[in-house]
C-alpha positions in Angstrom: -79.0 7.6 53.5 -80.2 9.8 50.6 -77.8 11.5 48.3 -76.8 14.9 49.6 -76.9 18.1 47.5 -75.4 21.3 48.9 -77.7 24.2 48.3 -77.6 27.9 49.2 -80.6 27.5 51.4 -78.9 24.6 53.3 -75.7 26.6 53.7 -77.4 29.7 54.9 -79.4 27.7 57.5 -76.2 26.0 58.7 -74.3 29.3 59.0 -77.2 30.8 60.9 -77.2 27.8 63.3 -73.5 28.1 63.8 -73.8 31.8 64.6 -76.6 31.1 67.1 -74.9 28.1 68.6 -77.9 25.9 67.8 -76.2 22.6 68.6 -79.4 20.5 68.0 -79.9 21.9 64.5 -76.2 21.4 63.5 -76.3 17.8 64.8 -79.5 17.2 62.9 -78.2 18.6 59.6 -74.6 17.5 59.5 -73.7 14.6 61.7 -75.6 11.9 59.7 -74.0 12.8 56.4 -71.2 10.9 54.7 -67.7 12.2 55.4 -67.2 13.3 51.8 -70.5 15.4 52.0 -69.4 17.0 55.2 -66.1 17.9 53.6 -68.0 19.5 50.7 -69.8 21.7 53.3 -66.6 22.7 55.1 -65.2 24.1 51.8 -67.9 26.7 52.0 -67.3 27.8 55.6 -64.6 29.9 57.0 -62.0 28.3 59.3 -63.6 29.0 62.7 -67.0 27.9 61.4 -65.6 24.6 60.0 -63.7 24.0 63.2 -66.9 24.5 65.2 -68.7 21.9 63.1 -66.0 19.4 63.9 -67.0 19.5 67.6 -70.2 17.7 66.7 -68.4 14.7 65.0 -67.0 11.7 66.8 -63.3 11.4 66.4 -63.4 8.6 63.9 -65.8 10.3 61.6 -63.8 13.6 61.9 -60.8 11.6 60.7 -62.7 10.4 57.7 -63.7 14.0 57.0 -60.2 15.3 57.2 -58.9 12.6 54.8 -61.6 13.7 52.3 -60.4 17.3 52.3 -58.1 18.4 49.5 -54.4 18.5 50.6 -53.8 22.3 50.3 -57.1 23.2 51.9 -56.5 20.8 54.8 -53.0 22.1 55.3 -54.3 25.6 55.8 -57.3 24.5 57.8 -55.3 22.4 60.3 -52.5 25.0 60.7 -55.0 27.7 61.5 -57.5 25.9 63.6 -56.1 22.7 65.3 -53.7 22.1 68.1 -51.2 19.2 68.0 -53.3 17.4 70.5 -56.4 17.6 68.3 -54.4 16.5 65.2 -53.1 13.5 67.2 -56.6 12.4 68.1 -57.6 12.2 64.5 -54.3 10.7 63.2 -54.9 7.8 65.5 -57.7 6.7 63.1 -55.8 7.3 59.9 -54.1 4.6 57.9 -50.4 5.0 58.1 -50.0 6.3 54.5 -52.8 8.9 55.0 -51.3 9.9 58.3 -48.0 10.5 56.6 -49.6 12.6 53.9 -51.3 14.8 56.6 -48.2 15.1 58.7 -46.0 16.1 55.7 -48.3 19.0 55.3 -47.4 20.4 58.7 -44.3 22.2 60.1 -41.7 19.8 61.5 -42.3 20.8 65.1 -46.0 20.0 64.8 -45.2 16.8 63.1 -42.9 15.7 65.9 -45.4 16.7 68.6 -48.2 14.7 66.9 -46.1 11.6 66.6 -45.1 11.8 70.3 -48.8 12.2 71.3 -50.1 9.2 69.4 -51.6 6.6 71.7 -50.9 3.6 69.5 -47.1 3.4 69.5 -47.1 0.7 66.7 -49.0 3.2 64.6 -46.4 5.8 65.4 -43.7 3.5 64.4 -45.4 2.8 61.1 -45.6 6.5 60.4 -42.0 7.0 61.2 -41.0 4.2 58.9 -42.9 5.8 56.0 -41.8 9.4 56.6 -38.4 9.0 54.9 -39.8 7.8 51.6 -40.5 10.3 48.8 -44.2 10.7 48.2 -44.0 9.7 44.5 -42.5 6.2 44.9 -44.0 3.0 46.1 -42.6 3.4 49.6 -44.4 6.8 49.9 -47.7 5.4 48.6 -47.8 2.2 50.7 -49.5 1.7 54.1 -48.1 -0.5 56.7 -51.4 -2.0 57.8 -52.0 -5.4 56.3 -52.8 -9.0 57.3 -50.0 -11.5 57.1 -49.4 -15.1 58.3 -46.5 -17.5 58.3 -46.3 -20.3 55.7 -45.9 -23.0 58.4 -49.1 -22.1 60.2 -52.4 -23.9 59.8 -55.6 -22.5 58.4 -57.1 -22.5 61.9 -54.1 -20.4 63.2 -54.4 -18.2 60.1 -58.0 -17.4 61.0 -57.0 -16.3 64.5 -54.3 -14.1 63.0 -56.8 -12.5 60.7 -59.1 -11.8 63.6 -56.3 -10.1 65.6 -54.8 -8.1 62.7 -57.9 -7.1 60.8 -59.0 -4.7 63.6 -56.4 -2.2 62.3 -57.0 -2.9 58.6 -60.0 -1.3 56.9 -60.0 -3.4 53.7 -58.7 -7.0 53.6 -58.3 -8.0 50.0 -56.1 -11.0 50.7 -53.7 -12.5 53.3 -50.0 -12.2 52.7 -47.8 -15.2 53.4 -44.2 -14.8 54.7 -41.5 -17.0 55.9 -39.6 -16.7 59.3 -37.5 -13.9 57.8 -40.6 -11.9 56.7 -39.9 -12.6 53.1 -43.0 -12.6 50.9 -43.9 -16.1 49.7 -47.3 -15.4 48.2 -50.9 -14.7 49.1 -54.0 -16.6 50.2 -57.4 -15.5 49.0 -60.0 -15.3 51.8 -62.1 -17.8 49.7 -59.3 -20.4 50.0 -59.1 -19.9 53.7 -62.9 -20.4 54.1 -62.9 -23.5 52.0 -59.8 -25.2 53.3 -59.8 -27.6 56.3 -58.7 -26.1 59.5 -55.6 -28.3 59.9 -54.3 -27.6 56.4 -50.9 -25.9 56.2 -51.0 -22.4 54.7 -48.0 -23.4 52.4 -50.4 -25.9 50.8 -52.9 -23.3 49.7 -50.7 -20.3 49.1 -50.5 -18.8 45.6 -46.9 -18.1 44.8 -47.3 -16.3 41.5 -47.8 -13.0 43.1 -47.0 -9.5 41.7 -45.1 -7.2 44.0 -43.3 -3.9 43.8 -40.2 -2.5 45.4 -40.2 0.6 47.6 -38.2 2.6 45.1 -40.5 2.0 42.1 -42.0 5.3 40.8 -45.7 5.9 41.5 -46.5 6.0 37.7 -45.0 2.5 37.3 -47.0 1.2 40.3 -50.2 2.5 38.8 -49.3 0.8 35.5 -48.6 -2.5 37.3 -51.9 -2.4 39.1 -53.8 -1.5 35.9 -52.1 -4.2 33.9 -52.8 -7.0 36.3 -56.2 -5.6 37.5 -55.1 -5.5 41.2 -57.0 -4.1 44.1 -53.9 -4.1 46.2 -50.2 -4.8 45.6 -47.6 -5.8 48.3 -44.5 -3.7 48.7 -41.1 -5.3 49.4 -37.6 -4.2 49.9 -34.6 -5.2 47.7 -34.3 -8.6 49.4 -38.0 -9.4 49.2 -39.1 -8.6 52.8 -42.7 -7.6 53.1 -43.0 -3.9 54.2 -46.5 -2.8 53.3 -49.2 -2.7 50.6 -50.6 -0.2 48.2 -54.4 -0.1 47.7 -56.2 1.0 44.6 -57.6 4.1 46.2 -54.1 5.4 47.0 -53.1 4.9 43.3 -56.2 6.7 42.1 -55.4 9.7 44.4 -51.8 9.7 43.1 -52.9 9.5 39.4 -55.4 12.3 39.9 -52.9 14.6 41.5 -50.3 13.9 38.8 -52.9 14.6 36.1 -53.7 18.0 37.7 -50.0 18.8 37.8 -49.5 17.8 34.2 -52.5 19.8 33.1 -51.2 22.9 34.9 -47.8 22.4 33.3 -49.2 22.0 29.8 -51.2 25.2 30.2 -48.1 27.0 31.3 -48.6 27.1 35.1 -45.6 26.2 37.3 -45.9 24.9 40.8 -49.2 24.1 42.6 -51.5 27.0 41.9 -54.8 27.2 43.6 -57.7 29.6 43.0 -57.5 31.1 46.5 -53.7 31.7 46.5 -52.5 35.2 46.9 -52.2 37.5 43.8 -48.4 37.2 43.9 -48.4 33.4 44.1 -50.9 33.2 41.2 -48.9 35.7 39.1 -45.6 33.9 39.9 -47.1 30.5 38.8 -48.1 31.9 35.4 -45.2 34.3 34.7 -42.3 32.0 33.6 -43.9 30.5 30.5 -45.7 33.8 29.6 -42.2 35.3 29.4 -41.2 32.5 27.1 -44.2 33.2 25.0 -43.6 37.0 24.8 -39.9 36.4 23.8 -41.2 34.1 21.0 -43.7 36.7 19.9 -41.0 39.4 19.8 -38.7 37.1 17.7 -41.7 36.5 15.4 -42.2 40.3 15.1 -38.5 40.6 14.2 -39.0 38.0 11.4 -41.9 40.0 10.1 -39.9 43.2 10.2 -37.2 41.5 8.1 -39.7 41.0 5.3 -41.4 44.4 5.5 -40.3 44.9 1.9 -42.5 42.1 0.7 -45.4 43.3 2.9 -45.1 46.8 1.5 -45.4 45.4 -2.1 -48.1 42.8 -1.4 -50.1 44.1 1.6 -52.5 41.1 1.4 -49.7 38.9 2.8 -50.5 40.3 6.2 -54.0 38.7 6.1 -52.5 35.2 6.4 -49.9 35.8 9.1 -52.2 34.6 12.0 -53.1 31.4 10.3 -49.5 30.4 9.8 -48.6 30.8 13.4 -51.8 29.3 14.8 -51.7 26.3 12.5 -48.1 25.5 13.3 -48.8 25.8 17.0 -51.9 23.6 16.9 -50.3 20.9 14.8 -47.2 20.9 17.0 -49.2 20.6 20.2 -51.3 17.8 18.8 -48.3 15.8 17.7 -46.3 16.4 20.9 -49.3 15.4 23.0 -49.3 12.0 21.3 -45.6 11.6 21.8 -45.7 12.6 25.5 -48.5 10.0 25.9 -46.4 7.3 24.2 -43.4 8.2 26.4 -45.6 7.8 29.5 -46.8 4.4 28.4 -43.6 3.2 26.8 -43.1 -0.5 26.3 -40.6 -2.8 24.6 -43.1 -2.9 21.7 -43.0 0.9 21.1 -42.2 1.9 17.5 -38.8 3.3 16.7 -37.9 6.9 15.7 -37.7 6.1 12.0 -41.1 4.4 11.8 -42.6 7.2 14.0 -41.2 9.9 11.7 -42.5 8.1 8.6 -46.0 7.9 10.1 -45.9 11.5 11.2 -44.8 12.5 7.7 -47.7 10.7 6.1 -50.2 12.2 8.5 -48.7 15.7 7.9 -49.0 15.2 4.1 -52.8 14.5 4.4 -53.5 17.3 6.9 -51.3 19.8 5.0 -53.0 19.1 1.6 -56.5 19.4 3.1 -55.6 22.6 5.0 -53.6 24.1 2.1 -56.5 23.5 -0.4 -59.0 25.0 1.9 -57.0 28.1 2.5 -56.1 28.3 -1.2 -59.8 28.2 -2.1 -60.4 31.1 0.2 -57.6 33.0 -1.5 -59.2 32.5 -4.9 -62.6 33.6 -3.5 -61.1 36.9 -2.2 -59.6 37.6 -5.6 -55.9 37.4 -4.5 -55.0 34.7 -7.0 -51.3 35.7 -6.9 -51.2 34.4 -3.3 -52.8 31.0 -4.1 -49.5 29.0 -4.3 -47.9 31.0 -1.6 -50.6 30.2 0.9 -51.0 26.5 -0.2 -47.3 25.7 -0.1 -46.7 27.7 3.1 -49.4 25.8 5.0 -48.2 22.5 3.7 -44.7 23.3 4.8 -45.8 24.6 8.1 -47.8 21.4 8.9 -44.7 19.3 7.9 -42.3 21.3 10.0 -44.7 21.6 13.0 -45.2 17.9 13.0 -41.5 17.3 13.0 -41.0 19.8 15.8 -43.8 18.2 17.8 -42.2 14.8 17.4 -38.6 15.7 18.1 -39.0 18.2 20.9 -40.5 15.8 23.5 -38.1 13.1 22.6 -35.1 15.4 23.0 -36.4 16.8 26.3 -37.0 13.2 27.6 -33.4 12.2 26.5 -32.0 15.1 28.5 -34.0 14.2 31.6 -36.5 17.1 31.3 -40.2 16.3 31.8 -41.7 16.7 28.3 -45.2 17.1 29.7 -44.0 20.3 31.4 -41.7 21.9 28.8 -43.0 20.7 25.4 -46.0 23.1 25.1 -44.3 26.5 25.5 -41.2 25.5 23.5 -43.2 24.1 20.6 -45.7 26.9 20.5 -42.9 29.5 20.4 -40.8 27.6 17.9 -43.7 27.0 15.6 -44.7 30.7 15.6 -41.2 31.5 14.3 -41.1 28.5 11.9 -44.6 29.2 10.5 -44.2 32.9 9.9 -40.6 32.5 8.6 -41.6 29.8 6.2 -44.5 31.8 4.9 -42.4 34.8 4.1 -39.6 32.8 2.6 -42.0 31.1 0.2 -43.6 34.5 -0.5 -40.2 36.0 -1.3 -39.4 33.0 -3.6 -42.7 33.0 -5.5 -43.5 36.7 -5.6 
């Protein structure tokens, strides 16, 4: 199958075929595509048109398409276009973790109706088991479908178990070995099963040095574990070691991507989950809180400037360098805080201490401050305002020092008080550094002039 590229001509032709009810043309153009490509097409159609296209897909492929659609778009699409009966047909083909994600997007009454309508009652039980876990911990990321055998079984019996269980498992990375109490004992690679003699006991080929995670482990730590040990899947156990499910690499990638989008929105001053097609009020509400913080900071900075209007009236050239003080402080603070937030996210026992960190930050600030100060001082001399040379040089050096300190301390303090530094650092640092930068500038100007 060739790579698909969505073009305006293709979309116009498809919409025309939908409006005419040309079933043959729709089947020819859409049905043979990959589910992810079909999902791309559906983003460009309105709800009724997209629902109409679904009629031409078999149920299993329709389920794959639904799982490829972004969560927020899928939530609206299903709510507006699908009945509980239709949803249940597709959920029958979802892995349990993906089914829980979809059902959590729906109202409670629809969720309960869908679970009651599921044909596979074991699948329904799996979903119910997962629904009570928060979505950002291992229990919320895991799927119940896996292949397991008992340690006292033979390789021949294990092969039969794999044949029976693998029908409901899309990807079999390894076979999990448990005891009679369902406690995880280890794993057996498929290669070991193929090479072992059929009468060999599983306990003789099991690998016991297995990495597992508990249901309550945060998703970020699960991702770190899988990255550190280069795992394609990791088993999930409860506090007494009983095997409950597994987390596959695609689930972790989805989780990391979603978290990265949330952190990016938070750093840029957007609260909640804002989407381009949200209402005007929802978009405004997501941006407003930190804009208010920024405006308050700017008003305070204006108050600082007003307090030094005597100096401004005597040396009007001081006004030329107000913007560079605020912007330099903000940029340095954000750069420093970004590194600190990253180190907090990847913290280990080998992380450097506060004293060593401050020493390194001071050295970096000294180098940056000297370079920036000399550059700005050179510009001052070129413009003929030689009386401001030392004011601008010393002010920029001081601003870089103070902004580096603020960028280091603020995330650490926020983290200590249980506030997500990725969310709150940016607005606080930008506002504080505007005040510090401008205040420092005028204090040095008042001292030297």
